[in-house]
PDBQT receptor file of N, H, CA, C and O in Angstrom, charges set to zero:
ATOM      1  N   MET A   1      12.781  -5.367  63.967  1.00  0.00    +0.000 N 
ATOM      2  CA  MET A   1      13.744  -4.985  62.963  1.00  0.00    +0.000 C 
ATOM      3  C   MET A   1      14.245  -3.555  63.185  1.00  0.00    +0.000 C 
ATOM      4  O   MET A   1      15.455  -3.326  63.166  1.00  0.00    +0.000 OA
ATOM      5  N   LEU A   2      13.354  -2.599  63.394  1.00  0.00    +0.000 N 
ATOM      6  H   LEU A   2      12.372  -2.785  63.410  1.00  0.00    +0.000 HD
ATOM      7  CA  LEU A   2      13.774  -1.214  63.627  1.00  0.00    +0.000 C 
ATOM      8  C   LEU A   2      14.657  -1.101  64.858  1.00  0.00    +0.000 C 
ATOM      9  O   LEU A   2      15.614  -0.327  64.856  1.00  0.00    +0.000 OA
ATOM     10  N   ALA A   3      14.359  -1.850  65.902  1.00  0.00    +0.000 N 
ATOM     11  H   ALA A   3      13.581  -2.478  65.904  1.00  0.00    +0.000 HD
ATOM     12  CA  ALA A   3      15.142  -1.755  67.135  1.00  0.00    +0.000 C 
ATOM     13  C   ALA A   3      16.576  -2.207  66.912  1.00  0.00    +0.000 C 
ATOM     14  O   ALA A   3      17.506  -1.616  67.461  1.00  0.00    +0.000 OA
ATOM     15  N   ALA A   4      16.760  -3.241  66.118  1.00  0.00    +0.000 N 
ATOM     16  H   ALA A   4      16.005  -3.721  65.672  1.00  0.00    +0.000 HD
ATOM     17  CA  ALA A   4      18.113  -3.715  65.829  1.00  0.00    +0.000 C 
ATOM     18  C   ALA A   4      18.908  -2.658  65.078  1.00  0.00    +0.000 C 
ATOM     19  O   ALA A   4      20.094  -2.458  65.339  1.00  0.00    +0.000 OA
ATOM     20  N   ILE A   5      18.257  -1.994  64.160  1.00  0.00    +0.000 N 
ATOM     21  H   ILE A   5      17.293  -2.156  63.947  1.00  0.00    +0.000 HD
ATOM     22  CA  ILE A   5      18.913  -0.925  63.409  1.00  0.00    +0.000 C 
ATOM     23  C   ILE A   5      19.221   0.252  64.332  1.00  0.00    +0.000 C 
ATOM     24  O   ILE A   5      20.322   0.801  64.301  1.00  0.00    +0.000 OA
ATOM     25  N   ALA A   6      18.250   0.633  65.145  1.00  0.00    +0.000 N 
ATOM     26  H   ALA A   6      17.355   0.187  65.170  1.00  0.00    +0.000 HD
ATOM     27  CA  ALA A   6      18.412   1.796  66.035  1.00  0.00    +0.000 C 
ATOM     28  C   ALA A   6      19.498   1.569  67.070  1.00  0.00    +0.000 C 
ATOM     29  O   ALA A   6      20.120   2.524  67.536  1.00  0.00    +0.000 OA
ATOM     30  N   ALA A   7      19.729   0.334  67.430  1.00  0.00    +0.000 N 
ATOM     31  H   ALA A   7      19.223  -0.442  67.052  1.00  0.00    +0.000 HD
ATOM     32  CA  ALA A   7      20.737   0.045  68.449  1.00  0.00    +0.000 C 
ATOM     33  C   ALA A   7      22.137   0.402  67.978  1.00  0.00    +0.000 C 
ATOM     34  O   ALA A   7      23.024   0.637  68.799  1.00  0.00    +0.000 OA
ATOM     35  N   ARG A   8      22.349   0.445  66.676  1.00  0.00    +0.000 N 
ATOM     36  H   ARG A   8      21.629   0.254  66.008  1.00  0.00    +0.000 HD
ATOM     37  CA  ARG A   8      23.700   0.693  66.188  1.00  0.00    +0.000 C 
ATOM     38  C   ARG A   8      23.839   1.889  65.249  1.00  0.00    +0.000 C 
ATOM     39  O   ARG A   8      24.945   2.212  64.813  1.00  0.00    +0.000 OA
ATOM     40  N   THR A   9      22.727   2.544  64.937  1.00  0.00    +0.000 N 
ATOM     41  H   THR A   9      21.829   2.281  65.290  1.00  0.00    +0.000 HD
ATOM     42  CA  THR A   9      22.794   3.678  64.015  1.00  0.00    +0.000 C 
ATOM     43  C   THR A   9      21.573   4.569  64.171  1.00  0.00    +0.000 C 
ATOM     44  O   THR A   9      20.672   4.269  64.954  1.00  0.00    +0.000 OA
ATOM     45  N   GLN A  10      21.550   5.641  63.438  1.00  0.00    +0.000 N 
ATOM     46  H   GLN A  10      22.283   5.885  62.802  1.00  0.00    +0.000 HD
ATOM     47  CA  GLN A  10      20.371   6.505  63.422  1.00  0.00    +0.000 C 
ATOM     48  C   GLN A  10      19.275   5.836  62.608  1.00  0.00    +0.000 C 
ATOM     49  O   GLN A  10      19.546   5.053  61.698  1.00  0.00    +0.000 OA
ATOM     50  N   THR A  11      18.048   6.152  62.945  1.00  0.00    +0.000 N 
ATOM     51  H   THR A  11      17.828   6.788  63.685  1.00  0.00    +0.000 HD
ATOM     52  CA  THR A  11      16.899   5.596  62.244  1.00  0.00    +0.000 C 
ATOM     53  C   THR A  11      16.055   6.736  61.695  1.00  0.00    +0.000 C 
ATOM     54  O   THR A  11      15.813   7.726  62.385  1.00  0.00    +0.000 OA
ATOM     55  N   VAL A  12      15.614   6.595  60.470  1.00  0.00    +0.000 N 
ATOM     56  H   VAL A  12      15.810   5.790  59.909  1.00  0.00    +0.000 HD
ATOM     57  CA  VAL A  12      14.737   7.592  59.861  1.00  0.00    +0.000 C 
ATOM     58  C   VAL A  12      13.317   7.060  59.910  1.00  0.00    +0.000 C 
ATOM     59  O   VAL A  12      13.042   5.938  59.484  1.00  0.00    +0.000 OA
ATOM     60  N   VAL A  13      12.431   7.872  60.428  1.00  0.00    +0.000 N 
ATOM     61  H   VAL A  13      12.655   8.783  60.773  1.00  0.00    +0.000 HD
ATOM     62  CA  VAL A  13      11.008   7.547  60.452  1.00  0.00    +0.000 C 
ATOM     63  C   VAL A  13      10.301   8.644  59.679  1.00  0.00    +0.000 C 
ATOM     64  O   VAL A  13      10.406   9.821  60.025  1.00  0.00    +0.000 OA
ATOM     65  N   ALA A  14       9.586   8.264  58.640  1.00  0.00    +0.000 N 
ATOM     66  H   ALA A  14       9.501   7.308  58.360  1.00  0.00    +0.000 HD
ATOM     67  CA  ALA A  14       8.895   9.243  57.806  1.00  0.00    +0.000 C 
ATOM     68  C   ALA A  14       7.624   8.622  57.263  1.00  0.00    +0.000 C 
ATOM     69  O   ALA A  14       7.510   7.400  57.170  1.00  0.00    +0.000 OA
ATOM     70  N   GLY A  15       6.674   9.461  56.907  1.00  0.00    +0.000 N 
ATOM     71  H   GLY A  15       6.767  10.454  56.982  1.00  0.00    +0.000 HD
ATOM     72  CA  GLY A  15       5.448   8.968  56.301  1.00  0.00    +0.000 C 
ATOM     73  C   GLY A  15       4.223   9.550  56.964  1.00  0.00    +0.000 C 
ATOM     74  O   GLY A  15       4.281  10.583  57.632  1.00  0.00    +0.000 OA
ATOM     75  N   GLU A  16       3.130   8.873  56.768  1.00  0.00    +0.000 N 
ATOM     76  H   GLU A  16       3.083   8.034  56.226  1.00  0.00    +0.000 HD
ATOM     77  CA  GLU A  16       1.864   9.298  57.356  1.00  0.00    +0.000 C 
ATOM     78  C   GLU A  16       1.946   9.192  58.882  1.00  0.00    +0.000 C 
ATOM     79  O   GLU A  16       2.730   8.399  59.404  1.00  0.00    +0.000 OA
ATOM     80  N   PRO A  17       1.145   9.983  59.597  1.00  0.00    +0.000 N 
ATOM     81  CA  PRO A  17       1.205   9.970  61.061  1.00  0.00    +0.000 C 
ATOM     82  C   PRO A  17       1.077   8.575  61.683  1.00  0.00    +0.000 C 
ATOM     83  O   PRO A  17       1.782   8.263  62.642  1.00  0.00    +0.000 OA
ATOM     84  N   GLU A  18       0.196   7.745  61.155  1.00  0.00    +0.000 N 
ATOM     85  H   GLU A  18      -0.378   7.999  60.376  1.00  0.00    +0.000 HD
ATOM     86  CA  GLU A  18       0.008   6.401  61.699  1.00  0.00    +0.000 C 
ATOM     87  C   GLU A  18       1.274   5.563  61.539  1.00  0.00    +0.000 C 
ATOM     88  O   GLU A  18       1.643   4.821  62.450  1.00  0.00    +0.000 OA
ATOM     89  N   ARG A  19       1.935   5.673  60.404  1.00  0.00    +0.000 N 
ATOM     90  H   ARG A  19       1.636   6.275  59.664  1.00  0.00    +0.000 HD
ATOM     91  CA  ARG A  19       3.163   4.926  60.156  1.00  0.00    +0.000 C 
ATOM     92  C   ARG A  19       4.266   5.399  61.088  1.00  0.00    +0.000 C 
ATOM     93  O   ARG A  19       5.019   4.585  61.621  1.00  0.00    +0.000 OA
ATOM     94  N   CYS A  20       4.369   6.723  61.291  1.00  0.00    +0.000 N 
ATOM     95  H   CYS A  20       3.757   7.384  60.858  1.00  0.00    +0.000 HD
ATOM     96  CA  CYS A  20       5.381   7.272  62.193  1.00  0.00    +0.000 C 
ATOM     97  C   CYS A  20       5.125   6.815  63.629  1.00  0.00    +0.000 C 
ATOM     98  O   CYS A  20       6.053   6.403  64.325  1.00  0.00    +0.000 OA
ATOM     99  N   ALA A  21       3.880   6.887  64.068  1.00  0.00    +0.000 N 
ATOM    100  H   ALA A  21       3.126   7.222  63.503  1.00  0.00    +0.000 HD
ATOM    101  CA  ALA A  21       3.534   6.458  65.425  1.00  0.00    +0.000 C 
ATOM    102  C   ALA A  21       3.827   4.976  65.613  1.00  0.00    +0.000 C 
ATOM    103  O   ALA A  21       4.362   4.586  66.650  1.00  0.00    +0.000 OA
ATOM    104  N   ASP A  22       3.490   4.146  64.635  1.00  0.00    +0.000 N 
ATOM    105  H   ASP A  22       3.056   4.463  63.792  1.00  0.00    +0.000 HD
ATOM    106  CA  ASP A  22       3.763   2.712  64.726  1.00  0.00    +0.000 C 
ATOM    107  C   ASP A  22       5.265   2.445  64.845  1.00  0.00    +0.000 C 
ATOM    108  O   ASP A  22       5.684   1.612  65.649  1.00  0.00    +0.000 OA
ATOM    109  N   ALA A  23       6.074   3.144  64.050  1.00  0.00    +0.000 N 
ATOM    110  H   ALA A  23       5.734   3.820  63.397  1.00  0.00    +0.000 HD
ATOM    111  CA  ALA A  23       7.524   2.943  64.077  1.00  0.00    +0.000 C 
ATOM    112  C   ALA A  23       8.107   3.394  65.415  1.00  0.00    +0.000 C 
ATOM    113  O   ALA A  23       8.949   2.700  65.984  1.00  0.00    +0.000 OA
ATOM    114  N   LEU A  24       7.671   4.543  65.921  1.00  0.00    +0.000 N 
ATOM    115  H   LEU A  24       6.987   5.107  65.459  1.00  0.00    +0.000 HD
ATOM    116  CA  LEU A  24       8.164   5.020  67.215  1.00  0.00    +0.000 C 
ATOM    117  C   LEU A  24       7.727   4.100  68.344  1.00  0.00    +0.000 C 
ATOM    118  O   LEU A  24       8.491   3.854  69.277  1.00  0.00    +0.000 OA
ATOM    119  N   ARG A  25       6.510   3.594  68.264  1.00  0.00    +0.000 N 
ATOM    120  H   ARG A  25       5.889   3.794  67.505  1.00  0.00    +0.000 HD
ATOM    121  CA  ARG A  25       6.008   2.656  69.275  1.00  0.00    +0.000 C 
ATOM    122  C   ARG A  25       6.834   1.370  69.259  1.00  0.00    +0.000 C 
ATOM    123  O   ARG A  25       7.184   0.846  70.317  1.00  0.00    +0.000 OA
ATOM    124  N   GLU A  26       7.146   0.865  68.076  1.00  0.00    +0.000 N 
ATOM    125  H   GLU A  26       6.862   1.291  67.217  1.00  0.00    +0.000 HD
ATOM    126  CA  GLU A  26       7.947  -0.355  67.963  1.00  0.00    +0.000 C 
ATOM    127  C   GLU A  26       9.335  -0.152  68.570  1.00  0.00    +0.000 C 
ATOM    128  O   GLU A  26       9.848  -1.030  69.264  1.00  0.00    +0.000 OA
ATOM    129  N   LEU A  27       9.931   0.988  68.313  1.00  0.00    +0.000 N 
ATOM    130  H   LEU A  27       9.515   1.701  67.749  1.00  0.00    +0.000 HD
ATOM    131  CA  LEU A  27      11.243   1.287  68.887  1.00  0.00    +0.000 C 
ATOM    132  C   LEU A  27      11.162   1.370  70.411  1.00  0.00    +0.000 C 
ATOM    133  O   LEU A  27      12.026   0.837  71.107  1.00  0.00    +0.000 OA
ATOM    134  N   ALA A  28      10.134   2.030  70.928  1.00  0.00    +0.000 N 
ATOM    135  H   ALA A  28       9.432   2.463  70.362  1.00  0.00    +0.000 HD
ATOM    136  CA  ALA A  28       9.974   2.152  72.376  1.00  0.00    +0.000 C 
ATOM    137  C   ALA A  28       9.752   0.784  73.018  1.00  0.00    +0.000 C 
ATOM    138  O   ALA A  28      10.300   0.497  74.082  1.00  0.00    +0.000 OA
ATOM    139  N   GLN A  29       8.952  -0.051  72.373  1.00  0.00    +0.000 N 
ATOM    140  H   GLN A  29       8.507   0.183  71.509  1.00  0.00    +0.000 HD
ATOM    141  CA  GLN A  29       8.692  -1.390  72.911  1.00  0.00    +0.000 C 
ATOM    142  C   GLN A  29       9.957  -2.255  72.900  1.00  0.00    +0.000 C 
ATOM    143  O   GLN A  29      10.088  -3.189  73.691  1.00  0.00    +0.000 OA
ATOM    144  N   ALA A  30      10.874  -1.935  72.002  1.00  0.00    +0.000 N 
ATOM    145  H   ALA A  30      10.767  -1.177  71.359  1.00  0.00    +0.000 HD
ATOM    146  CA  ALA A  30      12.131  -2.681  71.921  1.00  0.00    +0.000 C 
ATOM    147  C   ALA A  30      13.169  -2.156  72.908  1.00  0.00    +0.000 C 
ATOM    148  O   ALA A  30      14.267  -2.703  73.017  1.00  0.00    +0.000 OA
ATOM    149  N   GLY A  31      12.812  -1.087  73.629  1.00  0.00    +0.000 N 
ATOM    150  H   GLY A  31      11.921  -0.643  73.541  1.00  0.00    +0.000 HD
ATOM    151  CA  GLY A  31      13.718  -0.600  74.655  1.00  0.00    +0.000 C 
ATOM    152  C   GLY A  31      14.346   0.755  74.414  1.00  0.00    +0.000 C 
ATOM    153  O   GLY A  31      15.064   1.261  75.277  1.00  0.00    +0.000 OA
ATOM    154  N   VAL A  32      14.093   1.356  73.259  1.00  0.00    +0.000 N 
ATOM    155  H   VAL A  32      13.510   0.944  72.559  1.00  0.00    +0.000 HD
ATOM    156  CA  VAL A  32      14.630   2.693  73.005  1.00  0.00    +0.000 C 
ATOM    157  C   VAL A  32      13.911   3.666  73.933  1.00  0.00    +0.000 C 
ATOM    158  O   VAL A  32      12.682   3.674  73.993  1.00  0.00    +0.000 OA
ATOM    159  N   ARG A  33      14.663   4.477  74.645  1.00  0.00    +0.000 N 
ATOM    160  H   ARG A  33      15.662   4.470  74.596  1.00  0.00    +0.000 HD
ATOM    161  CA  ARG A  33      14.072   5.392  75.623  1.00  0.00    +0.000 C 
ATOM    162  C   ARG A  33      14.324   6.860  75.311  1.00  0.00    +0.000 C 
ATOM    163  O   ARG A  33      13.674   7.727  75.896  1.00  0.00    +0.000 OA
ATOM    164  N   HIS A  34      15.230   7.155  74.426  1.00  0.00    +0.000 N 
ATOM    165  H   HIS A  34      15.758   6.451  73.951  1.00  0.00    +0.000 HD
ATOM    166  CA  HIS A  34      15.552   8.543  74.095  1.00  0.00    +0.000 C 
ATOM    167  C   HIS A  34      15.451   8.734  72.590  1.00  0.00    +0.000 C 
ATOM    168  O   HIS A  34      16.050   7.989  71.814  1.00  0.00    +0.000 OA
ATOM    169  N   PHE A  35      14.697   9.726  72.194  1.00  0.00    +0.000 N 
ATOM    170  H   PHE A  35      14.211  10.331  72.824  1.00  0.00    +0.000 HD
ATOM    171  CA  PHE A  35      14.516  10.027  70.782  1.00  0.00    +0.000 C 
ATOM    172  C   PHE A  35      14.995  11.446  70.510  1.00  0.00    +0.000 C 
ATOM    173  O   PHE A  35      14.698  12.368  71.270  1.00  0.00    +0.000 OA
ATOM    174  N   VAL A  36      15.724  11.611  69.441  1.00  0.00    +0.000 N 
ATOM    175  H   VAL A  36      15.966  10.862  68.824  1.00  0.00    +0.000 HD
ATOM    176  CA  VAL A  36      16.121  12.931  68.970  1.00  0.00    +0.000 C 
ATOM    177  C   VAL A  36      15.396  13.138  67.653  1.00  0.00    +0.000 C 
ATOM    178  O   VAL A  36      15.549  12.347  66.722  1.00  0.00    +0.000 OA
ATOM    179  N   VAL A  37      14.611  14.192  67.576  1.00  0.00    +0.000 N 
ATOM    180  H   VAL A  37      14.487  14.834  68.332  1.00  0.00    +0.000 HD
ATOM    181  CA  VAL A  37      13.831  14.459  66.369  1.00  0.00    +0.000 C 
ATOM    182  C   VAL A  37      14.549  15.519  65.544  1.00  0.00    +0.000 C 
ATOM    183  O   VAL A  37      14.865  16.602  66.035  1.00  0.00    +0.000 OA
ATOM    184  N   ARG A  38      14.798  15.188  64.295  1.00  0.00    +0.000 N 
ATOM    185  H   ARG A  38      14.541  14.307  63.896  1.00  0.00    +0.000 HD
ATOM    186  CA  ARG A  38      15.404  16.132  63.357  1.00  0.00    +0.000 C 
ATOM    187  C   ARG A  38      14.515  16.163  62.121  1.00  0.00    +0.000 C 
ATOM    188  O   ARG A  38      14.313  15.144  61.460  1.00  0.00    +0.000 OA
ATOM    189  N   PHE A  39      13.992  17.335  61.821  1.00  0.00    +0.000 N 
ATOM    190  H   PHE A  39      14.156  18.162  62.358  1.00  0.00    +0.000 HD
ATOM    191  CA  PHE A  39      13.100  17.473  60.671  1.00  0.00    +0.000 C 
ATOM    192  C   PHE A  39      13.906  17.780  59.421  1.00  0.00    +0.000 C 
ATOM    193  O   PHE A  39      14.884  18.526  59.469  1.00  0.00    +0.000 OA
ATOM    194  N   ALA A  40      13.495  17.207  58.311  1.00  0.00    +0.000 N 
ATOM    195  H   ALA A  40      12.700  16.601  58.271  1.00  0.00    +0.000 HD
ATOM    196  CA  ALA A  40      14.197  17.413  57.046  1.00  0.00    +0.000 C 
ATOM    197  C   ALA A  40      13.644  18.598  56.264  1.00  0.00    +0.000 C 
ATOM    198  O   ALA A  40      14.323  19.140  55.393  1.00  0.00    +0.000 OA
ATOM    199  N   ALA A  41      12.429  18.996  56.569  1.00  0.00    +0.000 N 
ATOM    200  H   ALA A  41      11.877  18.555  57.277  1.00  0.00    +0.000 HD
ATOM    201  CA  ALA A  41      11.798  20.094  55.831  1.00  0.00    +0.000 C 
ATOM    202  C   ALA A  41      12.364  21.430  56.287  1.00  0.00    +0.000 C 
ATOM    203  O   ALA A  41      12.849  21.562  57.410  1.00  0.00    +0.000 OA
ATOM    204  N   SER A  42      12.297  22.408  55.411  1.00  0.00    +0.000 N 
ATOM    205  H   SER A  42      11.904  22.301  54.498  1.00  0.00    +0.000 HD
ATOM    206  CA  SER A  42      12.802  23.735  55.764  1.00  0.00    +0.000 C 
ATOM    207  C   SER A  42      11.865  24.474  56.717  1.00  0.00    +0.000 C 
ATOM    208  O   SER A  42      12.301  25.374  57.435  1.00  0.00    +0.000 OA
ATOM    209  N   ASP A  43      10.588  24.105  56.730  1.00  0.00    +0.000 N 
ATOM    210  H   ASP A  43      10.234  23.374  56.147  1.00  0.00    +0.000 HD
ATOM    211  CA  ASP A  43       9.618  24.751  57.608  1.00  0.00    +0.000 C 
ATOM    212  C   ASP A  43       9.512  23.946  58.910  1.00  0.00    +0.000 C 
ATOM    213  O   ASP A  43       8.581  23.160  59.088  1.00  0.00    +0.000 OA
ATOM    214  N   LEU A  44      10.461  24.146  59.802  1.00  0.00    +0.000 N 
ATOM    215  H   LEU A  44      11.217  24.784  59.658  1.00  0.00    +0.000 HD
ATOM    216  CA  LEU A  44      10.549  23.362  61.030  1.00  0.00    +0.000 C 
ATOM    217  C   LEU A  44       9.337  23.532  61.939  1.00  0.00    +0.000 C 
ATOM    218  O   LEU A  44       8.882  22.569  62.555  1.00  0.00    +0.000 OA
ATOM    219  N   GLU A  45       8.819  24.743  62.023  1.00  0.00    +0.000 N 
ATOM    220  H   GLU A  45       9.189  25.526  61.522  1.00  0.00    +0.000 HD
ATOM    221  CA  GLU A  45       7.685  24.990  62.905  1.00  0.00    +0.000 C 
ATOM    222  C   GLU A  45       6.446  24.197  62.458  1.00  0.00    +0.000 C 
ATOM    223  O   GLU A  45       5.725  23.644  63.289  1.00  0.00    +0.000 OA
ATOM    224  N   THR A  46       6.210  24.149  61.162  1.00  0.00    +0.000 N 
ATOM    225  H   THR A  46       6.796  24.599  60.487  1.00  0.00    +0.000 HD
ATOM    226  CA  THR A  46       5.076  23.376  60.649  1.00  0.00    +0.000 C 
ATOM    227  C   THR A  46       5.259  21.891  60.932  1.00  0.00    +0.000 C 
ATOM    228  O   THR A  46       4.304  21.208  61.302  1.00  0.00    +0.000 OA
ATOM    229  N   GLN A  47       6.465  21.392  60.763  1.00  0.00    +0.000 N 
ATOM    230  H   GLN A  47       7.240  21.947  60.462  1.00  0.00    +0.000 HD
ATOM    231  CA  GLN A  47       6.732  19.978  61.031  1.00  0.00    +0.000 C 
ATOM    232  C   GLN A  47       6.551  19.653  62.513  1.00  0.00    +0.000 C 
ATOM    233  O   GLN A  47       5.991  18.613  62.859  1.00  0.00    +0.000 OA
ATOM    234  N   MET A  48       7.025  20.544  63.387  1.00  0.00    +0.000 N 
ATOM    235  H   MET A  48       7.480  21.389  63.106  1.00  0.00    +0.000 HD
ATOM    236  CA  MET A  48       6.845  20.327  64.830  1.00  0.00    +0.000 C 
ATOM    237  C   MET A  48       5.362  20.348  65.178  1.00  0.00    +0.000 C 
ATOM    238  O   MET A  48       4.897  19.524  65.966  1.00  0.00    +0.000 OA
ATOM    239  N   ASP A  49       4.620  21.279  64.600  1.00  0.00    +0.000 N 
ATOM    240  H   ASP A  49       4.997  21.948  63.960  1.00  0.00    +0.000 HD
ATOM    241  CA  ASP A  49       3.177  21.339  64.843  1.00  0.00    +0.000 C 
ATOM    242  C   ASP A  49       2.500  20.042  64.412  1.00  0.00    +0.000 C 
ATOM    243  O   ASP A  49       1.625  19.532  65.112  1.00  0.00    +0.000 OA
ATOM    244  N   ARG A  50       2.906  19.509  63.256  1.00  0.00    +0.000 N 
ATOM    245  H   ARG A  50       3.616  19.924  62.687  1.00  0.00    +0.000 HD
ATOM    246  CA  ARG A  50       2.308  18.246  62.776  1.00  0.00    +0.000 C 
ATOM    247  C   ARG A  50       2.662  17.082  63.693  1.00  0.00    +0.000 C 
ATOM    248  O   ARG A  50       1.813  16.239  63.980  1.00  0.00    +0.000 OA
ATOM    249  N   LEU A  51       3.909  17.029  64.153  1.00  0.00    +0.000 N 
ATOM    250  H   LEU A  51       4.599  17.714  63.920  1.00  0.00    +0.000 HD
ATOM    251  CA  LEU A  51       4.313  15.974  65.082  1.00  0.00    +0.000 C 
ATOM    252  C   LEU A  51       3.440  16.020  66.338  1.00  0.00    +0.000 C 
ATOM    253  O   LEU A  51       2.913  14.999  66.779  1.00  0.00    +0.000 OA
ATOM    254  N   LEU A  52       3.296  17.211  66.899  1.00  0.00    +0.000 N 
ATOM    255  H   LEU A  52       3.725  18.041  66.541  1.00  0.00    +0.000 HD
ATOM    256  CA  LEU A  52       2.520  17.366  68.132  1.00  0.00    +0.000 C 
ATOM    257  C   LEU A  52       1.029  17.116  67.927  1.00  0.00    +0.000 C 
ATOM    258  O   LEU A  52       0.369  16.551  68.799  1.00  0.00    +0.000 OA
ATOM    259  N   ALA A  53       0.503  17.528  66.798  1.00  0.00    +0.000 N 
ATOM    260  H   ALA A  53       1.038  17.987  66.090  1.00  0.00    +0.000 HD
ATOM    261  CA  ALA A  53      -0.942  17.414  66.564  1.00  0.00    +0.000 C 
ATOM    262  C   ALA A  53      -1.362  16.062  66.008  1.00  0.00    +0.000 C 
ATOM    263  O   ALA A  53      -2.469  15.599  66.285  1.00  0.00    +0.000 OA
ATOM    264  N   GLU A  54      -0.481  15.413  65.217  1.00  0.00    +0.000 N 
ATOM    265  H   GLU A  54       0.417  15.789  64.992  1.00  0.00    +0.000 HD
ATOM    266  CA  GLU A  54      -0.906  14.219  64.486  1.00  0.00    +0.000 C 
ATOM    267  C   GLU A  54      -0.233  12.924  64.916  1.00  0.00    +0.000 C 
ATOM    268  O   GLU A  54      -0.827  11.854  64.780  1.00  0.00    +0.000 OA
ATOM    269  N   VAL A  55       0.989  12.991  65.431  1.00  0.00    +0.000 N 
ATOM    270  H   VAL A  55       1.472  13.860  65.542  1.00  0.00    +0.000 HD
ATOM    271  CA  VAL A  55       1.707  11.758  65.787  1.00  0.00    +0.000 C 
ATOM    272  C   VAL A  55       1.654  11.502  67.290  1.00  0.00    +0.000 C 
ATOM    273  O   VAL A  55       1.297  10.404  67.717  1.00  0.00    +0.000 OA
ATOM    274  N   ILE A  56       2.000  12.490  68.085  1.00  0.00    +0.000 N 
ATOM    275  H   ILE A  56       2.289  13.382  67.738  1.00  0.00    +0.000 HD
ATOM    276  CA  ILE A  56       2.040  12.315  69.540  1.00  0.00    +0.000 C 
ATOM    277  C   ILE A  56       0.694  11.844  70.093  1.00  0.00    +0.000 C 
ATOM    278  O   ILE A  56       0.681  10.950  70.939  1.00  0.00    +0.000 OA
ATOM    279  N   PRO A  57      -0.434  12.402  69.656  1.00  0.00    +0.000 N 
ATOM    280  CA  PRO A  57      -1.723  11.883  70.178  1.00  0.00    +0.000 C 
ATOM    281  C   PRO A  57      -1.936  10.406  69.866  1.00  0.00    +0.000 C 
ATOM    282  O   PRO A  57      -2.607   9.717  70.634  1.00  0.00    +0.000 OA
ATOM    283  N   LEU A  58      -1.396   9.906  68.780  1.00  0.00    +0.000 N 
ATOM    284  H   LEU A  58      -0.851  10.466  68.156  1.00  0.00    +0.000 HD
ATOM    285  CA  LEU A  58      -1.524   8.483  68.464  1.00  0.00    +0.000 C 
ATOM    286  C   LEU A  58      -0.717   7.632  69.439  1.00  0.00    +0.000 C 
ATOM    287  O   LEU A  58      -1.047   6.468  69.669  1.00  0.00    +0.000 OA
ATOM    288  N   LEU A  59       0.338   8.208  70.010  1.00  0.00    +0.000 N 
ATOM    289  H   LEU A  59       0.606   9.153  69.823  1.00  0.00    +0.000 HD
ATOM    290  CA  LEU A  59       1.179   7.486  70.951  1.00  0.00    +0.000 C 
ATOM    291  C   LEU A  59       0.649   7.590  72.380  1.00  0.00    +0.000 C 
ATOM    292  O   LEU A  59       0.671   6.612  73.128  1.00  0.00    +0.000 OA
ATOM    293  N   PHE A  60       0.178   8.768  72.752  1.00  0.00    +0.000 N 
ATOM    294  H   PHE A  60       0.161   9.562  72.144  1.00  0.00    +0.000 HD
ATOM    295  CA  PHE A  60      -0.171   9.033  74.159  1.00  0.00    +0.000 C 
ATOM    296  C   PHE A  60      -1.606   9.488  74.366  1.00  0.00    +0.000 C 
ATOM    297  O   PHE A  60      -2.000   9.742  75.504  1.00  0.00    +0.000 OA
ATOM    298  N   GLY A  61      -2.393   9.600  73.321  1.00  0.00    +0.000 N 
ATOM    299  H   GLY A  61      -2.073   9.394  72.397  1.00  0.00    +0.000 HD
ATOM    300  CA  GLY A  61      -3.728  10.158  73.445  1.00  0.00    +0.000 C 
ATOM    301  C   GLY A  61      -3.622  11.683  73.415  1.00  0.00    +0.000 C 
ATOM    302  O   GLY A  61      -2.526  12.226  73.274  1.00  0.00    +0.000 OA
ATOM    303  N   SER A  62      -4.725  12.355  73.543  1.00  0.00    +0.000 N 
ATOM    304  H   SER A  62      -5.615  11.914  73.657  1.00  0.00    +0.000 HD
ATOM    305  CA  SER A  62      -4.698  13.820  73.458  1.00  0.00    +0.000 C 
ATOM    306  C   SER A  62      -4.442  14.434  74.821  1.00  0.00    +0.000 C 
ATOM    307  O   SER A  62      -5.309  15.113  75.372  1.00  0.00    +0.000 OA
ATOM    308  N   VAL A  63      -3.271  14.204  75.362  1.00  0.00    +0.000 N 
ATOM    309  H   VAL A  63      -2.567  13.653  74.914  1.00  0.00    +0.000 HD
ATOM    310  CA  VAL A  63      -2.914  14.789  76.656  1.00  0.00    +0.000 C 
ATOM    311  C   VAL A  63      -2.235  16.131  76.493  1.00  0.00    +0.000 C 
ATOM    312  O   VAL A  63      -2.127  16.892  77.455  1.00  0.00    +0.000 OA
ATOM    313  N   LEU A  64      -1.775  16.435  75.285  1.00  0.00    +0.000 N 
ATOM    314  H   LEU A  64      -1.864  15.817  74.504  1.00  0.00    +0.000 HD
ATOM    315  CA  LEU A  64      -1.116  17.723  75.026  1.00  0.00    +0.000 C 
ATOM    316  C   LEU A  64      -2.124  18.697  74.452  1.00  0.00    +0.000 C 
ATOM    317  O   LEU A  64      -2.864  18.355  73.529  1.00  0.00    +0.000 OA
ATOM    318  N   HIS A  65      -2.159  19.881  74.978  1.00  0.00    +0.000 N 
ATOM    319  H   HIS A  65      -1.558  20.158  75.727  1.00  0.00    +0.000 HD
ATOM    320  CA  HIS A  65      -3.102  20.899  74.480  1.00  0.00    +0.000 C 
ATOM    321  C   HIS A  65      -2.340  22.056  73.932  1.00  0.00    +0.000 C 
ATOM    322  O   HIS A  65      -2.939  23.023  73.462  1.00  0.00    +0.000 OA
TER     323      HIS A  65
């Protein structure tokens, strides 16, 4: 379902890290290869830190230090 939406429009992924990782994984499995991340919060650095610390490891393991 997410892949069909992403094919023709922007997709919003939000929520707990596990939910975000699951949604991004589903999009990637459907063939999406390029992601543009736009944070809605005013504290962009904190959001980027959370993405790197909490979501990316769920997708790729702890390969980022």
